[in-house]
C-alpha positions as CSV (number, residue, x, y, z in Angstrom):
1,M,-13.4,33.9,14.5
2,F,-12.9,30.3,13.3
3,E,-14.3,29.0,16.6
4,L,-17.5,30.7,15.8
5,V,-17.4,29.0,12.3
6,K,-17.0,25.5,14.1
7,L,-19.9,26.1,16.3
8,I,-22.3,27.2,13.4
9,V,-21.3,24.3,11.2
10,G,-21.6,22.0,14.1
11,L,-25.1,23.1,14.9
12,I,-26.2,23.0,11.2
13,T,-24.7,19.4,11.0
14,L,-26.6,18.5,14.2
15,F,-29.8,19.7,12.5
16,Y,-29.3,17.4,9.5
17,V,-28.4,14.4,11.8
18,V,-31.6,14.9,13.8
19,K,-33.6,15.3,10.8
20,S,-32.3,12.0,9.3
21,I,-32.9,10.2,12.4
22,K,-36.5,11.2,12.5
23,T,-37.1,9.9,9.0
24,S,-35.7,6.3,10.0
25,T,-36.8,3.6,12.2
26,N,-33.4,2.1,12.4
27,K,-32.0,2.8,15.9
28,Y,-28.6,1.4,15.1
29,I,-27.6,4.0,12.4
30,A,-29.2,6.8,14.6
31,F,-26.7,5.7,17.3
32,V,-23.8,5.7,14.8
33,M,-24.8,9.1,13.5
34,V,-24.9,10.6,17.0
35,A,-21.7,9.0,17.9
36,L,-19.9,10.2,15.0
37,W,-21.3,13.7,15.2
38,L,-20.5,14.0,18.9
39,R,-16.9,12.8,18.3
40,F,-16.3,15.4,15.4
41,F,-18.0,18.3,17.4
42,L,-16.0,17.7,20.6
43,S,-12.7,17.2,18.9
44,A,-13.2,20.4,16.9
45,F,-12.9,22.4,20.1
46,H,-9.8,20.6,21.3
47,V,-8.4,23.5,23.3
48,I,-11.2,22.9,25.7
49,T,-12.2,19.3,25.2
50,F,-8.7,17.8,25.3
51,K,-7.8,19.1,28.9
52,P,-8.3,16.6,31.8
53,L,-11.6,17.4,33.6
54,I,-12.5,14.4,35.9
55,A,-10.3,11.8,37.2
56,G,-7.7,12.7,34.6
57,F,-10.4,12.1,31.7
58,S,-11.0,15.0,29.3
59,I,-14.5,15.9,28.0
60,N,-13.6,14.3,24.7
61,A,-12.6,11.0,26.6
62,L,-15.9,11.3,28.7
63,G,-17.8,11.7,25.5
64,S,-16.2,8.4,24.2
65,I,-17.1,6.6,27.5
66,G,-20.8,7.8,27.4
67,V,-21.1,6.8,23.7
68,T,-19.7,3.3,24.4
69,A,-22.1,2.9,27.5
70,L,-25.1,4.0,25.2
71,G,-24.0,1.5,22.5
72,I,-23.9,-1.4,25.0
73,M,-27.4,-0.5,26.2
74,I,-28.8,-0.3,22.8
75,I,-27.1,-3.4,21.1
76,P,-28.8,-6.8,21.8
77,T,-26.7,-8.8,24.0
78,A,-26.9,-11.8,21.4
79,F,-25.0,-9.7,18.9
80,M,-22.1,-8.9,21.3
81,G,-21.3,-12.7,21.1
82,L,-21.2,-13.0,17.3
83,K,-18.7,-15.7,16.3
84,K,-17.2,-13.2,13.8
85,L,-16.0,-11.1,16.7
86,L,-14.0,-13.7,18.3
87,P,-10.6,-12.6,16.9
88,I,-11.3,-9.1,18.3
89,Y,-11.9,-10.6,21.8
90,L,-8.9,-12.8,21.6
91,F,-6.9,-9.7,20.9
92,L,-8.6,-7.8,23.9
93,V,-7.8,-10.8,26.2
94,A,-4.1,-10.5,25.2
95,V,-4.3,-6.7,26.1
96,I,-5.9,-7.4,29.5
97,A,-3.3,-10.2,30.2
98,S,-0.4,-7.8,29.4
99,A,-2.0,-5.2,31.6
100,F,-2.4,-7.5,34.6
101,Y,1.2,-9.0,34.2
102,N,2.8,-5.5,34.2
103,A,0.0,-3.7,36.5
104,E,-0.6,-1.1,33.9
105,Y,-4.2,-0.6,34.8
106,T,-4.6,3.1,33.8
107,G,-3.2,2.3,30.3
108,L,-5.7,-0.7,30.3
109,I,-8.7,1.6,30.9
110,K,-7.6,4.0,28.0
111,V,-7.1,1.2,25.6
112,L,-10.4,-0.7,26.5
113,V,-12.4,2.6,26.2
114,K,-11.0,2.9,22.7
115,W,-11.6,-0.6,21.6
116,M,-15.1,-0.9,23.2
117,Y,-16.0,2.3,21.3
118,F,-14.8,0.6,18.1
119,L,-16.6,-2.5,19.1
120,V,-20.1,-0.9,19.7
121,L,-19.7,1.2,16.5
122,A,-18.8,-1.8,14.5
123,I,-21.8,-3.9,15.8
124,A,-24.1,-1.1,15.4
125,L,-23.1,-0.6,11.7
126,Y,-23.3,-4.4,11.2
127,L,-26.9,-4.4,12.4
128,S,-27.9,-1.4,10.4
129,L,-26.3,-2.9,7.3
130,N,-28.5,-6.1,7.9
131,L,-31.5,-4.1,8.8
132,S,-31.6,-1.2,6.3
133,G,-29.0,-2.3,3.5
134,K,-25.6,-0.7,2.4
135,A,-27.1,2.2,0.5
136,D,-29.3,3.6,3.3
137,T,-26.7,2.8,6.0
138,C,-23.6,4.5,4.2
139,K,-25.8,7.5,3.1
140,R,-27.0,8.3,6.5
141,A,-23.6,7.7,8.1
142,L,-22.1,10.3,5.7
143,I,-24.2,13.1,7.3
144,P,-22.0,13.7,10.4
145,F,-19.0,13.9,8.1
146,M,-20.5,17.2,6.7
147,M,-18.9,18.9,9.8
148,P,-15.1,18.1,9.2
149,V,-15.5,18.4,5.4
150,A,-17.2,21.7,5.6
151,L,-14.8,23.1,8.2
152,Q,-11.8,22.0,6.0
153,F,-13.6,24.0,3.2
154,F,-13.7,27.0,5.2
155,S,-10.2,26.6,6.6
156,V,-9.0,26.8,3.0
157,L,-11.3,29.6,2.2
158,L,-10.3,31.7,5.2
159,G,-6.6,30.7,5.1
160,E,-6.8,28.7,8.5
161,F,-4.1,26.2,8.5
162,K,-1.5,24.5,10.7
163,A,2.2,24.2,9.9
164,A,2.9,20.3,9.3
165,E,5.2,19.0,12.0
166,A,7.5,17.2,9.5
167,D,8.6,20.3,7.4
168,G,6.4,23.3,8.3
169,S,4.3,23.1,5.2
170,A,0.6,24.0,5.3
171,S,-2.0,21.5,6.6
172,Y,-5.6,22.5,6.2
173,I,-7.4,20.5,8.9
174,G,-10.4,22.6,9.6
175,G,-9.2,23.9,13.0
176,Y,-8.8,20.4,14.4
177,N,-5.8,19.5,16.6
178,H,-3.8,17.2,14.4
179,E,-3.6,16.3,10.8
180,S,-3.3,12.5,11.6
181,A,-6.7,12.2,13.3
182,F,-8.4,14.8,11.0
183,S,-7.0,12.7,7.9
184,M,-8.8,9.6,9.2
185,M,-12.2,11.5,9.2
186,L,-11.6,12.3,5.6
187,V,-10.4,8.7,4.8
188,A,-13.6,7.3,6.4
189,F,-15.7,10.0,4.4
190,V,-14.0,8.8,1.1
191,M,-14.6,5.0,2.0
192,L,-18.2,5.5,2.7
193,V,-18.7,7.4,-0.5
194,G,-16.8,4.6,-2.3
195,L,-19.1,2.0,-0.7
196,L,-22.3,3.5,-1.8
197,P,-24.0,1.8,-4.9
198,S,-23.7,3.9,-8.0
199,K,-26.3,6.7,-8.3
200,T,-27.3,6.5,-4.6
201,I,-26.8,10.1,-4.1
202,R,-26.3,13.1,-6.3
203,W,-22.9,14.2,-7.2
204,Q,-21.4,11.0,-5.9
205,A,-18.3,11.1,-7.9
206,T,-17.8,14.9,-7.1
207,L,-18.1,14.1,-3.4
208,F,-15.5,11.4,-3.8
209,A,-13.1,13.6,-5.6
210,T,-13.5,16.5,-3.1
211,G,-12.8,14.0,-0.3
212,V,-9.7,12.8,-2.1
213,L,-8.6,16.6,-2.8
214,F,-9.1,17.4,0.8
215,I,-6.9,14.4,2.0
216,F,-4.1,15.9,-0.1
217,L,-4.9,19.3,1.6
218,A,-4.5,17.8,4.9
219,N,-1.1,17.1,3.9
220,Y,-0.5,13.8,5.9
221,R,1.5,11.6,3.7
222,T,0.6,8.4,5.2
223,A,-3.0,8.9,4.7
224,V,-2.3,9.9,0.9
225,L,-0.7,6.4,0.6
226,A,-3.5,4.6,2.5
227,V,-6.3,6.0,0.3
228,L,-4.7,5.2,-3.0
229,P,-6.3,1.7,-3.2
230,V,-9.7,3.2,-2.6
231,I,-9.3,5.7,-5.4
232,M,-8.2,3.0,-7.8
233,I,-11.1,0.9,-6.9
234,F,-13.6,3.6,-7.2
235,I,-12.3,4.7,-10.6
236,F,-12.2,1.3,-12.1
237,S,-15.6,0.2,-10.8
238,A,-17.1,3.4,-12.3
239,L,-15.5,2.6,-15.5
240,D,-16.6,-1.1,-15.4
241,Q,-20.2,0.0,-15.1
242,K,-20.2,2.4,-17.9
243,I,-18.1,0.8,-20.5
244,H,-19.2,-1.8,-23.0
245,P,-17.5,-5.2,-22.3
246,R,-15.8,-5.0,-25.8
247,Y,-13.9,-1.8,-24.9
248,K,-13.1,-2.5,-21.2
249,L,-9.5,-3.9,-21.6
250,P,-8.2,-1.2,-23.7
251,I,-10.0,1.7,-21.8
252,T,-8.9,0.1,-18.5
253,L,-5.2,-0.1,-19.6
254,M,-5.3,3.5,-20.9
255,S,-7.0,4.8,-17.6
256,S,-4.3,2.9,-15.6
257,I,-1.6,4.6,-17.4
258,F,-3.2,7.9,-17.0
259,I,-3.9,7.5,-13.2
260,L,-0.4,6.3,-12.6
261,T,1.1,9.2,-14.5
262,L,-1.0,11.6,-12.3
263,F,0.3,9.9,-9.1
264,L,3.9,9.9,-10.3
265,L,3.4,13.7,-11.1
266,F,2.1,14.3,-7.7
267,F,4.9,12.3,-5.8
268,N,7.5,14.0,-8.0
269,S,6.1,17.5,-7.0
270,Q,6.1,16.4,-3.4
271,Q,9.5,14.6,-3.7
272,E,11.0,16.1,-0.5
273,R,8.1,14.8,1.5
274,F,8.2,11.3,0.1
275,Q,11.9,10.8,-0.7
276,D,12.5,9.3,2.8
277,I,10.3,6.4,1.9
278,S,12.8,5.4,-1.0
279,V,15.8,6.1,1.2
280,F,14.3,3.7,3.9
281,F,13.6,0.8,1.4
282,T,17.0,1.1,-0.3
283,N,18.9,1.1,2.9
284,I,16.8,-1.0,5.1
285,D,19.7,-3.5,5.9
286,G,21.9,-0.7,7.1
287,L,19.2,0.8,9.2
288,M,18.4,-2.3,11.3
289,K,20.6,-1.4,14.3
290,A,20.5,-0.2,17.9
291,P,19.5,3.4,18.2
292,E,23.0,4.5,19.7
293,Y,24.5,3.5,16.3
294,F,22.4,5.9,14.3
295,S,24.2,9.0,12.8
296,I,22.5,12.3,13.0
297,D,21.4,12.2,9.4
298,E,20.2,8.7,9.9
299,R,18.0,9.7,12.7
300,R,16.1,12.1,10.5
301,I,15.1,9.5,7.9
302,F,11.4,9.1,7.5
303,S,10.8,11.9,9.9
304,S,12.9,10.0,12.5
305,R,10.4,7.0,12.4
306,V,13.2,4.5,11.8
307,Y,15.1,5.8,14.8
308,I,12.0,5.6,16.9
309,W,11.3,1.9,15.9
310,S,14.9,0.9,16.7
311,Q,14.4,2.3,20.2
312,Y,11.3,0.3,20.8
313,L,12.5,-2.9,19.2
314,T,16.0,-2.8,21.0
315,A,14.1,-2.4,24.3
316,F,11.8,-5.3,23.5
317,F,14.4,-7.8,22.4
318,N,16.6,-6.9,25.4
319,A,13.6,-7.7,27.7
320,D,13.2,-10.8,29.8
321,G,11.0,-13.8,28.5
322,G,7.9,-12.6,30.3
323,N,7.9,-9.2,28.7
324,Q,8.7,-10.6,25.4
325,L,5.7,-12.9,25.6
326,L,3.1,-10.4,27.0
327,G,4.8,-7.1,26.4
328,F,5.2,-4.2,28.8
329,G,1.5,-3.4,29.1
330,P,-0.9,-1.0,27.3
331,E,0.3,2.6,27.0
332,S,3.5,1.6,28.7
333,W,5.6,3.5,26.1
334,D,4.6,6.8,27.9
335,G,7.2,7.9,30.3
336,V,9.7,5.6,28.8
337,F,10.0,7.0,25.3
338,N,9.5,10.6,24.2
339,L,7.3,9.8,21.1
340,Y,4.8,7.1,20.5
341,A,6.2,4.3,18.1
342,H,4.7,5.7,14.8
343,N,4.1,2.1,13.8
344,T,1.1,0.0,15.2
345,F,2.9,-3.2,14.7
346,V,6.0,-2.2,16.5
347,S,4.0,-0.5,19.3
348,Y,1.7,-3.6,19.9
349,L,4.8,-5.9,19.8
350,Y,6.3,-3.6,22.6
351,E,3.0,-3.2,24.6
352,F,1.4,-6.6,24.2
353,G,4.4,-9.0,23.3
354,Y,4.4,-12.0,20.9
355,V,0.9,-12.9,22.1
356,G,-0.7,-9.6,21.5
357,I,0.9,-8.9,18.0
358,V,0.0,-12.6,16.9
359,C,-3.6,-12.0,18.0
360,F,-3.7,-8.7,16.2
361,L,-2.3,-10.3,13.1
362,V,-4.8,-13.2,13.1
363,L,-7.6,-10.7,13.5
364,N,-6.5,-8.8,10.3
365,L,-5.8,-11.9,8.4
366,Y,-9.2,-13.2,9.1
367,A,-10.8,-9.9,8.2
368,L,-8.8,-9.8,4.8
369,T,-9.7,-13.5,4.1
370,S,-13.3,-12.8,4.9
371,A,-13.4,-9.7,2.6
372,W,-11.8,-11.6,-0.3
373,R,-14.5,-14.5,-0.1
374,M,-17.4,-12.0,-0.2
375,K,-19.9,-13.1,-2.8
376,D,-20.3,-9.4,-4.1
377,R,-17.0,-9.2,-6.0
378,H,-17.2,-5.5,-6.4
379,L,-17.7,-4.9,-2.8
380,S,-15.2,-7.6,-1.9
381,K,-12.4,-5.9,-3.8
382,A,-13.3,-2.5,-2.4
383,V,-13.2,-3.4,1.3
384,F,-10.2,-5.9,0.8
385,F,-7.9,-3.2,-0.9
386,S,-9.2,-0.6,1.5
387,L,-8.3,-2.6,4.5
388,A,-5.0,-3.5,3.1
389,G,-4.2,0.2,2.4
390,F,-5.3,0.9,6.0
391,L,-3.0,-1.8,7.4
392,I,-0.2,-0.5,5.2
393,M,-0.8,3.0,6.7
394,N,-0.3,1.4,10.2
395,L,3.3,0.6,9.2
396,A,4.2,4.2,9.3
397,T,1.8,5.8,11.9
398,M,-0.7,4.7,14.4
399,P,-4.3,5.6,13.2
400,I,-5.8,2.8,15.5
401,W,-4.3,4.8,18.5
402,N,-7.1,7.4,17.7
403,I,-10.7,7.0,18.0
404,E,-10.9,8.5,14.3
405,G,-8.8,5.6,13.0
406,L,-10.8,3.1,14.9
407,I,-13.9,4.6,13.2
408,V,-12.3,3.7,9.8
409,Y,-11.5,0.2,11.1
410,A,-15.1,-0.2,12.3
411,I,-16.6,0.8,9.1
412,L,-14.5,-1.7,7.1
413,L,-14.8,-4.6,9.5
414,S,-18.6,-4.0,9.9
415,V,-19.0,-4.3,6.1
416,I,-16.9,-7.3,5.9
417,F,-18.7,-9.2,8.8
418,A,-22.2,-8.1,7.6
419,N,-21.6,-9.8,4.0
420,P,-22.8,-12.0,2.5
421,K,-25.4,-12.6,5.1
422,P,-25.8,-12.0,8.7
423,E,-25.5,-14.8,11.4
424,L,-28.5,-13.7,13.3
425,R,-31.8,-12.2,12.1
426,L,-33.3,-9.1,13.5
427,T,-36.9,-9.3,14.8
């Protein structure tokens, strides 16, 4: 029955996507809307679309390849060479060098498809922001998100949930495959609503609150932690616009205490799910050791993440100089370890070596610095802390491994790179 709900919601969402495209002359936001809708639609039917179909590629993967090819055709060549994209290209060069050094060509194709998808999406958003402005771009980009948000609503209404892998608790994810990727859809939705200027759309605060509530219902704790900075910025920005300067300080202090109290109550009610974080930070020295020295109880800490990191790091530091410099190659963990690293930085160190992790760190430091220097101070704080929260999330999981996480990354970097003014003018 729920598969029928997915189909109906998908078609209704497509109608509104097409309707919005017809009322705009901006081909770049049209491309973004189609790309997002197609991703959300195909991923909803994961039982069919995740199975290998042609040359080992699934329907979902082929959809991503098609979107990437379309993006390359639509985007003017000049914009593919923006100076602001140089840190991204340096990282991709490190990935390619690692792949050739280790002859990991299959993994290279998989990684390049994901990152080229990210690149064309980020550039298209950049162009749309410069052509139509932030309000119109973000408002239209929200339309494809009607599908995952509506499906989650119906999953709650109809009692359609998935047992979380960590503890078996209920995760309402709209019939999608995994709470990690689905949570990234909701994080992107919340960020887009938060980036909209005040009163751009009706019920903006309600939509934001609904998105936050749905992230909690998706029950993926790392996504909850990542969205906290976005929530704080949205609330304080709303207060800042509505309160007389004379009363800002006391009301802001009172609001901060109230918000902090709410979060503490939430974390206390979910103590079993979050207590491992406290255990990790209070025993970090004792947990930095080779995997064979972990006790049974220690292996369970942080849903076994610390034990998994130890496996990756021990293998890396015991490798020869060449592998430490360039890593073991993209996707090289598959077939060596039972699980992916659950930490983007640990995984990139293992896969791409010191060269790759340094390039990735340089990319994000450049993005954070650019965000902090934006002339629009409200927008600067919003994207800076949003990106910081997203990167913190990457310490405990790997959202960038999924297209959905790269969508969040593309939104943030496109806004950062598009402001305060573009490098080239559209004609």
